[in-house]
C-alpha positions in Angstrom: 53.5 -3.1 -20.4 52.6 -2.2 -24.0 50.6 -5.2 -25.0 49.9 -8.9 -24.4 53.1 -10.0 -26.2 55.2 -8.1 -23.6 53.8 -9.9 -20.5 56.7 -11.4 -18.6 57.1 -14.9 -17.3 56.6 -13.8 -13.7 53.3 -12.2 -14.7 52.2 -15.4 -16.4 53.1 -17.4 -13.2 51.1 -14.9 -11.1 48.1 -15.4 -13.4 48.5 -19.2 -13.3 48.4 -19.2 -9.5 45.6 -16.7 -9.4 43.6 -18.9 -11.9 44.2 -22.1 -9.8 43.0 -20.4 -6.6 39.9 -18.9 -8.2 38.9 -21.8 -10.4 40.3 -25.2 -9.2 40.4 -24.3 -5.4 37.0 -22.5 -5.5 35.4 -25.5 -7.2 36.7 -27.9 -4.5 35.6 -25.6 -1.7 32.1 -25.4 -3.1 31.9 -29.2 -3.2 33.3 -29.4 0.3 30.8 -26.9 1.7 27.9 -28.8 0.2 29.3 -32.1 1.5 29.8 -30.8 5.1 26.4 -29.1 5.1 24.6 -32.3 4.1 26.6 -34.2 6.7 25.4 -31.7 9.4 21.9 -31.4 8.0 21.0 -34.8 6.6 17.2 -34.1 6.6 17.7 -30.6 5.0 20.3 -31.0 2.2 21.7 -27.9 0.5 19.3 -26.8 -2.4 21.3 -24.0 -4.0 18.5 -21.6 -3.3 17.6 -18.7 -1.0 16.0 -21.0 1.5 19.2 -22.8 2.1 21.3 -19.6 2.1 19.1 -17.9 4.7 19.1 -20.9 7.0 22.9 -20.9 6.9 23.0 -17.2 7.5 20.5 -17.2 10.3 21.9 -20.2 12.2 25.6 -19.6 11.8 26.1 -15.9 10.9 29.3 -14.2 12.2 29.5 -11.5 14.9 30.4 -8.8 12.4 28.3 -8.6 9.3 29.2 -7.6 5.8 26.2 -6.9 3.7 28.0 -7.2 0.3 29.2 -10.8 1.0 26.4 -11.9 3.3 23.8 -11.1 0.7 25.5 -13.4 -1.8 25.6 -16.1 0.9 21.9 -15.6 1.7 21.2 -16.1 -2.0 22.3 -19.7 -1.5 23.7 -20.3 -5.0 27.1 -21.9 -4.5 28.0 -21.2 -8.1 28.0 -17.5 -7.3 30.3 -17.9 -4.3 33.8 -16.8 -5.3 36.9 -17.3 -3.2 36.1 -14.2 -1.1 32.6 -15.4 -0.2 33.7 -19.1 0.2 36.5 -18.1 2.7 34.0 -16.0 4.6 31.6 -18.9 4.8 34.3 -21.2 6.1 36.1 -18.8 8.4 33.7 -16.3 9.7 30.5 -18.3 10.0 30.4 -20.7 12.9 29.3 -23.9 11.1 32.8 -25.2 10.3 34.2 -24.7 13.7 31.3 -26.6 15.2 32.3 -29.5 13.1 36.2 -29.3 13.1 38.4 -26.3 13.3 40.7 -27.8 10.7 38.3 -26.4 8.0 38.5 -22.8 9.0 42.2 -23.1 9.8 43.1 -24.5 6.4 40.8 -22.2 4.5 42.7 -19.3 6.2 45.8 -20.5 4.4 43.9 -20.4 1.1 42.5 -17.0 1.8 46.0 -15.6 2.6 47.3 -17.1 -0.7 44.3 -15.7 -2.7 44.9 -12.3 -1.2 48.6 -12.4 -1.9 47.7 -12.9 -5.6 44.7 -10.6 -5.8 46.4 -7.7 -4.1 49.9 -8.1 -5.6 51.1 -4.5 -6.5 52.8 -5.7 -9.7 50.8 -8.8 -10.6 53.9 -11.0 -10.7 55.1 -14.2 -8.9 58.7 -15.6 -8.8 59.1 -19.2 -9.7 60.3 -20.2 -6.1 57.4 -18.4 -4.5 54.9 -20.0 -6.9 56.2 -23.5 -6.2 55.8 -22.8 -2.4 52.2 -21.7 -3.0 51.4 -24.8 -4.9 52.9 -26.9 -2.2 50.8 -25.1 0.4 47.6 -25.7 -1.6 48.4 -29.4 -2.0 49.0 -29.7 1.8 45.6 -28.1 2.4 43.9 -30.4 -0.1 45.4 -33.4 1.8 44.3 -32.0 5.2 40.7 -31.4 4.0 40.4 -34.6 1.9 39.9 -32.7 -1.4 40.4 -34.2 -4.8 43.7 -33.2 -6.4 42.5 -34.1 -9.9 41.1 -30.6 -10.6 44.3 -29.0 -9.1 46.6 -31.3 -11.1 44.7 -30.4 -14.3 45.0 -26.6 -13.6 48.7 -27.0 -12.5 49.6 -28.9 -15.7 48.7 -25.9 -17.9 52.0 -24.2 -18.9 52.2 -20.4 -19.0 52.3 -20.6 -22.8 48.9 -22.3 -22.8 47.3 -19.2 -21.2 45.8 -16.7 -23.5 48.0 -13.6 -23.0 45.2 -11.2 -23.9 43.0 -12.7 -21.2 45.8 -12.3 -18.7 46.3 -8.7 -19.6 42.6 -7.9 -19.2 42.6 -9.6 -15.7 45.8 -7.7 -14.6 44.3 -4.3 -15.7 41.0 -5.0 -14.0 42.7 -5.9 -10.7 44.9 -2.8 -10.9 41.8 -0.6 -11.4 40.0 -2.3 -8.5 42.9 -1.7 -6.2 43.1 2.0 -7.2 39.3 2.4 -6.7 39.4 0.7 -3.3 42.3 2.9 -2.1 40.4 6.0 -3.3 37.3 4.9 -1.5 39.2 4.5 1.8 40.9 7.9 1.3 37.6 9.6 0.9 36.0 8.0 3.9 38.7 8.9 6.4 39.2 12.5 7.4 42.3 14.5 6.3 44.3 16.3 9.0 42.4 19.4 10.1 39.3 18.6 8.1 36.0 19.5 9.7 34.0 16.6 10.8 30.5 16.2 9.3 27.5 16.9 11.5 25.7 13.7 10.4 27.2 10.4 9.7 26.6 8.6 6.4 24.6 5.4 7.3 26.7 3.5 4.8 29.9 4.1 6.7 30.8 1.1 8.9 30.5 1.5 12.6 34.3 1.3 13.2 34.7 4.4 11.0 32.0 6.2 12.9 33.8 6.0 16.2 37.1 6.9 14.5 35.6 10.0 13.0 34.2 10.9 16.4 37.8 11.1 17.9 39.4 14.5 18.2 42.3 15.4 16.0 44.6 15.3 19.0 43.5 11.7 19.8 44.0 10.6 16.2 47.5 12.1 16.0 48.8 10.4 19.1 52.0 8.3 18.5 51.3 4.6 19.2 53.1 3.2 22.1 54.5 -0.3 22.7 51.7 -0.9 25.2 49.1 0.2 22.7 50.5 -2.1 20.1 50.4 -5.0 22.5 46.8 -4.4 23.3 45.8 -3.9 19.6 47.7 -7.1 18.5 45.3 -9.3 20.5 42.5 -8.4 18.1 44.2 -9.1 14.8 44.0 -12.5 13.2 46.4 -15.0 11.6 46.3 -13.1 8.3 48.3 -10.2 9.8 50.9 -10.5 7.0 48.5 -8.8 4.6 48.5 -5.8 7.0 52.3 -6.0 7.2 52.5 -5.9 3.4 50.4 -2.7 3.4 52.8 -1.4 6.0 55.5 -2.0 3.5 57.2 -4.6 5.6 59.2 -6.8 3.3 58.5 -10.6 2.9 62.0 -11.5 4.4 61.2 -9.4 7.5 57.8 -11.0 7.8 59.4 -14.4 7.6 61.9 -13.4 10.3 59.1 -12.3 12.6 57.3 -15.7 12.1 60.6 -17.5 12.7 61.1 -15.6 15.9 57.6 -16.3 17.3 56.5 -19.5 15.5 53.8 -20.3 18.0 52.3 -16.9 18.8 50.1 -15.0 16.3 49.9 -12.1 18.9 53.7 -11.8 19.1 54.0 -11.9 15.4 51.5 -9.0 15.1 53.4 -7.1 17.8 56.6 -7.7 15.8 55.1 -6.4 12.6 53.4 -3.4 14.1 56.6 -2.5 16.1 58.6 -2.7 12.9 56.1 -0.3 11.3 56.3 2.1 14.2 60.1 2.1 14.1 60.1 2.8 10.4 57.6 5.7 10.6 58.6 7.3 13.9 56.5 10.5 14.4 54.1 9.4 11.6 53.2 6.2 13.4 50.0 7.6 14.8 46.7 6.1 15.9 45.1 7.5 12.8 47.7 6.0 10.5 47.4 2.6 12.1 43.6 2.6 12.0 43.7 3.7 8.3 45.9 0.7 7.5 43.6 -1.7 9.3 40.6 -0.1 7.5 42.3 -0.8 4.2 42.7 -4.5 5.1 39.3 -4.9 6.7 37.7 -7.1 4.0 40.8 -9.3 3.7 41.8 -9.8 7.3 40.2 -10.9 10.6 40.0 -7.8 12.7 37.8 -7.5 15.9 36.7 -3.9 15.6 34.6 -3.9 18.8 37.6 -4.7 20.9 39.9 -2.4 19.0 37.4 0.4 19.6 37.7 -0.3 23.4 41.4 -0.2 23.2 41.6 3.0 21.2 38.9 4.9 23.1 40.2 3.8 26.4 43.8 4.7 25.7 
């Protein structure tokens, strides 16, 4: 890609979908959050300030905390809540499920779509896939009673209307972020035979601490079908993002869903078993945990229960 003029149509479609999710969809989710909060707390409406943010955090915070995103939530300024933070507020915090599970269920769909675009390895989207994405967004808007006016306005913009230089800048920024994230994960996890540090860095999440505490022999055990079955219970509906990191193709992921349309757990088992069969002797506990670690901020993973499975295996 030598310059803005050489950006392809599939890259422009990718950017259009990315833009819709992060602008039109995010705008509607902010308004929905405010509306639902005020409905739940009629005497204490949302004020877009730290007081409101901390009340939400203290009353509805999730089991597993994430300082980076929870700090933004505690700040209480909805305008600062991007799609990542909004999805966390709807899915991981308990407020929405106390009202109606349809909110977290449908926002899960939006988060999966957003992650598909944000973590696309080549920043492109085929026309057919893009049209399916828009149809999914429209279905969610209908389910949640959101206004389609903003969505229609964003959807009506043709690829030629989008400033190509702006697109190129976004693509390059996302590629750089992905590279930095992979490098951060690589540095945090031990290489084979590397000595373990005597003291743990307090910034390292707890799930990495127990992983580092495992012996090399434990880390290099080949995963079994039984192990996969037990791990699968603790991975959420966004497992396809993990499968993508495992290099399982979209047609294979779709086949897994078609085979087990009503069971998330069996879908996860299918994906992880496919990964195991592809990697044979390299399908180790360490390799699987590293993949889950890479997906931690994008997927629902219950690390406490996974620790119990791994350490009890």
